[in-house]
N, C-alpha and C positions, 0 to 999 in steps of 0.2 A: 504493499499500500504506499509506504514511504517514498520507495523510489518511483513508483508510478506518478504519485501526485507532484514529486519535485519534478519530474523530467517535463511534466505537463506545464507547470508555473514557469519554469527555465526557459520553456519555448515559446513562451508568451510575455517578455519584459516590455513593461509600459509603465509609466509615471504613476506613482501612487500605490505601487505594488513592492511591498519589501519582502523578500524571500530568504530564509533560512540557509546559510547561517549568516547572512548580512542584514537582518534586522536591527536597528538601532536598541540598545538596552532600553530607554526610555519607552519607546513604543511597545515592545514587548512587555514590560512591567506594567504599563498603563492596559493593555488587551488584557491580561491576566486577570488585574483589577477590576475591570469594568464590564467584561464580556460575560462573566459567569462561567469562563473555562475552568474545568476541574483539573487541580493541580496535577494528576495523573496523565492529561493530556500533554501531547507534544505539538506546539505550532510550527507548521510548516512556511506559512506566509501570511501577511497583514495587508489588508488593504484600509489605508487610512483615510477616512472621510471628513477628517476635521479641516478648517481654514489654516488654523494655526499650528499644523503638525505634531499634536500630541497624541493622536492616535487613542485619545478617550471616546471615541467614536469612529467605529469602523467594522469591518468583517476580517475573522480568522479562520485558516484554512488549518485544522488539525486532526490529529491521530483518531478523534472522537466524533468527528464530522465541523459543521460550520457553527459558529459563534459570532455573535454580533451585537451591536449597540449602536442606536439613532438617537439624535438631537432631538428637540421637542416638536420638528416639523412634522416628522415622520412616525406612523403608527404602525404596528405589526401584531399578530395574533401572538407570536412568540420569538423569540430571539435566538433560537438554536435548531440545528437540524442533523440529524444522523445523517451518515452517507445513505443508508437504506433509503431514508425519505427523501434524501438529495437524487438519489437513481430514479425513483417513481414519481417523481414530481417535474420530469425533463420537459414534457408537454405544457406545463402551467408556467413555465419561466418566460417573463417579457420585461420589456421596460416602459414607462411610463412617467414622462418629463425626467427629473433628476432621480428618479424613483427605481430600482432594481426590482420587479415583483418576484418572488420566490415560489408562489404556489400555496395555497391552503390560507390565503390571508396574511401571508407572510411578506415584509418589505424591508428593503436596504436603502436608507436615504443618500444620496450621493451628492448633494449640492456643493458642497465644501469639498470634492475628492479632484484629483488631477486626473484620476480615471474617469472615462466617461461609463455611463451604465451599459450601453451596447458593447464597450470593450470587454467590462465583466462578464457579461450574458454570454458573449462570444467564448471567453477564457473557460467560464462554467460549462459550456456546450462540449468544448474539447475534452475536459476531465471526464465528462459523463461517458463521452464515445471510447475513452481508454479504458474506463473502469468497467463498462460491460463485458468485454472476454474475460476479465479477470473474476469477475462475479461468478459468471457461467463455468468458469474453471473451479471454484472454490466450491460450488453447490453442493457435491456428493461428498467432501469431506466435513463439510458444516453439516449435513445432514445425520452422519454418522456422529458427530460430537452431540447433537441434539438429543439422539437416542441415548447415548450413555447418561446425559443429565437428565433424562427421564428415571432411566433406570437407578442411579444414584439416589435422586428425590425419594423414590418409593422405599428403597431401602432404610433411609434416613427416617421416613415417617414409620416404619416398622420398628427401627431401634427405639425411637423414643418412648412407645408404647411399652418396651419390655424395661427399659433402663428408666425409673423415676428420678426425677433431679432430688438432690440432697437438700434437706430443709436448711433454710437460712440461718446462720450463727448470729444471733443477736449481740452476742458477747463481744463479737468482733467488730462492731458497729461503733467503735471508739471515735467520738468527734477529734478531729486533726486541728492542731493549734496553728493558727496564721504564721504563714512564714514572716520571720523578722524582715523589717524593712532595711536594705542596704544604706549604709551610710554612704553622705555625700562625698564624692571625691575631693571637694576642697571646700573650706570654710569660706563663708560668705554667701554671697547672692547678687544676681546680676541686677543693675539698676534699669527698671522696667521700662523707661520712656527711651533707652537706648536700644534696647530689645524690640520696641514697636517700630522706631525708626528702621533699624535695619531690616527687619522681616518685611516692611512696607515697601521700602525701595528695592529689596531683593525679588518681591513677587512681581515687578514690573519687567523683569528682564530674564531671559530663557538661558540660564546659568550651567555651566558644564558639571559634570558629575563631581569634579576634583573640588567644588566649592561648594564648603559646608557652612552653616549660617547659625548661630547661636538662637535657642539653646541647644541646638540638635548636633552639636559637632562632637566628634567622638572623643572620650576620655584620653585615651593614650597620644592622640594629636596634639591635645593642649599641653599634656605633659611633656612631651616632646620640644613645643616651642619654650614652656618655661625652663627646661633644662639647657636649650641652646640661648637662650635670653639672660641666663645666670639669675634670674628673679628681676629683671627690669621690665617684663611684662606681668600682669597680675592674670590669674585664672579668669575672674569674671569681668576682665577688660577685653578678653576676646571674642568680639563680635562676628567675625568671619575668617575663615582661613581658606587659602587657595592652597591644596599640595601638591605642589609641583616635584614630586617623586612618581617613578615608574611604580615602585612596590606600594606607595601610598603610605610611607613610613615618615611623612611630615618632617624629614630632614631639611628639605630645602621647601621654603613655604613663601605666602606673602600673607601679611596678617592685616585686619584692620582694628584699631582700637578706638574710643572715644577721642584720645587724643593725636595719636601718631599711624601713619602707614609703617609697616616693618617689612623688610624682606631679609632673607637667607638663600644665596644662590651658592650652585655648586663652585668651589674654590674662591668664595667671596665670604666676606665677612657679615656679621649681622650689621644692618643698614636702617634708617628710621629717617621719616619727615613728618616733623610736627604739621597737623591739618592746618595751622594757621599759617605755614609759610607756603603752602601749594599754592600756585597762582595757575598752574595748567597740568591736564593729564593726557598723555596721547599714546597711541601705540603705532609701529612700524612692525608689519609681519608679527612675530611674535614677542616684540621686544616693547616692554612699558616705561615709558618715559615721564619722569616727574621733573615740571620745571626744564625741561629739555636735557635732563639726566637721566642716564641710562640706569634704572633703578631695579628692574627684574627682567630675566628671559625666561619665559614661561614655554620652555620645551614640552611639556607634556598637555599641551592645549592647542588645538588648531588655531588658526590665523582667526578665524570667524568666532572661535569662542573667547580669544583674547579681546577681540574688538566688543563683543557683548560685554565683557568684564570691565572694560575700560570705560564705557558708557555708564555703566553701573556705578565703577568708582566716583566719576565724576558728579553724579547723582547723588550718592550717598556722602561723599565730603562736602559737598556744598549744604546738606542739610545737618550733618553733625558740625558744621564749622559754625553755623548759626552766625554767619555774617550780617550785621544790620545796616551796612553802609548801603544807601538807596542809589548811590551815585558812582559805584566802582565800576571803572570802565573794564570791560572785557572780562569782567568776574566770572567764577561760575555760579554763583548765588543771584538770585531772581531779586527784584526790589521787595522790599519787606511787604509792602502792601499787597502786590502781585502775589507773593508766595501767601499770604493769608488770604486771599481771595480764591486761590485754587485750592486750598484746603477746606474752605467752606463749600466749594462747588463739586468736589470730587464725588463724595457720596450721593449728592442729589443727582448728579447725571448719571451715574449709573443706575440708582433707583428710577429715575424717571424712563431712562430708555427700557428697563425691563419691563416697567409697566405697559409700555407702548407696544412691545413686543409680546404683551401677555405670558411673560415668563418669569414672575417674580420669585417662584419657588423652586425653578429649575435650577441647579447648582451649576451644569455645565453652561447654561447662557450666562450666568452671573460671572464666571471666570472669564469666558471669551470677551464680554463687555467689559469688566476691569481691566482686563490685559490691554485691550485697545484704548481705552480710556486712560490708562496710566502713560502709554506710549503718547498720546496725541500731548499730555500735560509735561510728558519730557521734553516736545519739542519747543516748549517754551525758554527751555535750559539750553537748548540747542541755539536758538537765534539769540540769545542772551551773550553769547560768545562774540557776535559782530555788533550787536547796538551799543552805541555810546552811554545811553542812559543819561544824557546831557539835559533834556527838557524837566522842568522842575515842575511843572504841570503834571499832576498823576492822571487826570482824564487823558491828555494828549500822549502821555508815556503808556497808558493802558491801550491807547488806540494803535499805538505802534507796535506792541508787541502783538495784538490779537491780528493784525495786517500781517506781520510776520510770520506768527505761527500758522495762519489760514495759509498763506500762499506758500512756505515750505512743504507742508503736511500734504496738501493736494499734489502738488506738483511732484515730491518724492514718490508717492503712491501712484501716480499716474505714469510715472516714467519706469516704474518697476513692472515688466510685463508679467513676471511670475505672480505677483501680487493682485496686480489688476483685473487679470483674467477672472479671478472669483467675484461672480455678480453677488453672491452674499455680503462679501467682505467690502463692498463699493456702498452697499444698501447700508451695512451697520455703520461703515466709516462717516457717511453723509448724515446719519441720525445721530450720532454720537458728538461730531463736530459740531452740528447745529445746537444740540442741547448743552454743550459744554460753551460755545460762543453766548448764547442766551443766559446761562446761570452767572457767566461772569459779568456781563452787563447789568443782570439784576442785582447781585451782590455789589456791584460798584453803586449802583444807585442808591441802595440802602445806606452805603458808607459816606454819601455825599460825594461821589466822585462823578463829574458829568463827562460824558463821552461824546464826542461829535458824532459818530455814525451809530445806526441802530443794527439789529440782528441781520435785517433784510439786505442790508448793504454788503455783510461779509457773505451772506449766503450766495449773492451775486459772483463773489470769487470762485465760489466753490461749483456754482453751476457753469459759468465761463469754461472752466478745465474740464469737469466731469463729462459734459455734453459734446465736448470738442472729438473729432474722430482721430485726431493725432495729437501728440504732446506738443508740438510745434504749433498747430492750430489754437490749442487751448493757450498757450503764451501769449499768441497774436490776439486772441480773445479779450485777454486780461488788459492788454495795452489799450484797447478800444475801448473796453469798460470803463477804466480808470481814468481817462480823459488826462488833465492836467492835475500832476501831483505837488504836493506840499515838499517843502524839504525834508520834511519829517517822515512822510510816508515814502518818498525816495530812498531813504536811507533804510527804512522798514524793508522794502522789495529787495533792496540790493542785500541786506542781511538775509534774506530767507535764500535767495540764489546762492549764495555763498555755503550756506549750510546744506542744501539740498542733498549731498552726497552722503553727508553725515548723518542725516535723517533717516535717507533711504536704508543706510547700515543699519540704523537704530529699529526700523519697521522688520527689515529681514531677519535680524537675530531675533528679536522678540516674536515674529508672527510665526514663522516658518516652522 
């Protein structure tokens, strides 16, 4: 069975299909956790139907049949099918829109999948054709096994009548004392605000497996960090660790504490940068630079994972540092008033979006909406790198940031073919971006901040690009829609254009 299935799967390579042994660990773990696959089953391949690449929705070909999970838009009579059912339902399989109909009221939703329903239908047809001869060959041996099982059952029934079960000995039912709780590895405790910050920031980024976030960091890794730092780092100060060793021993690492970034590399001494002295964080391939200083070479991560980590560190350092200077040019921190507006708006945007989707109680929908909302908030930090924050008027400054964020986000997504081909992502982006803009303007009005343009003006920006046939036409539409720009608006658009590549990397790293 295994060889037959793998041969059929490998003969049909297509986007969105992940075949053993090349299934990413995260996708495999999520499939076992979400699809109801029994631990005894072996997964041969996974079809990932999620927009963001988590494989929390999708279909698995396993040794015990098909197992799948849909999002809230697709209903199915059940979410598993044995290979016997699969063979017998061949005539009932078909496609309808973005759904693959499997027969018997069963369906797999594929709106967020790179693979088309017709492609998966053809793959299943090929598998069924290969399985039929194998099933015919196995019919006789299986019949013999069945007869043996019947005989064994009859013998077992007769034996039960002869041998009565021994009476239970109540004296053996002694209540067991609860197991003692293990003592904590270290004295003290985490500072809860720091834990909330690091987990909130980390949740917005698709971090590599080598990255562990407090309080879920393995104790032996923290002990190794304490040993190498000779007491300079305290156990409950370790908010995040990147284990840069092949065997994951944490002998080489990158550590974030509330005060510093620490790094220990191969053949390099322990190094640190106080957060208050960090002006810039960037990466080139696998090298991480702090203030243009070669701080750490992360050879155990891929280049894309280093890029995602870099974006996360920019976000985290900015929040931990808590810089209140509203006019710092090119800094990592937003103006204080804008940071407060974003904080007040974040949960409202998620809640209102889920209500519009009628999915307030759906955990997968909340995760998807939260992830994209976090990305759109992070775009403000990206354009902040270019904006000079020279305008003393808070309303004018907010207008600049909103213009830059809208232009950067829509051009970055529109310019990514792999992301923009998802109609579901387009719709969700437009909904969340509109809601985010609306909430920021509402919160600004309540705070007594006057902004020149309303939500409709910013929605025109989105429509100019989203309704264009090409990215170039979208840019042309923007130029026509804006007309004569003020100096502040020109600066905002220029800042957005300079950060499009970084914003695109942010979206690709988080959403794929």
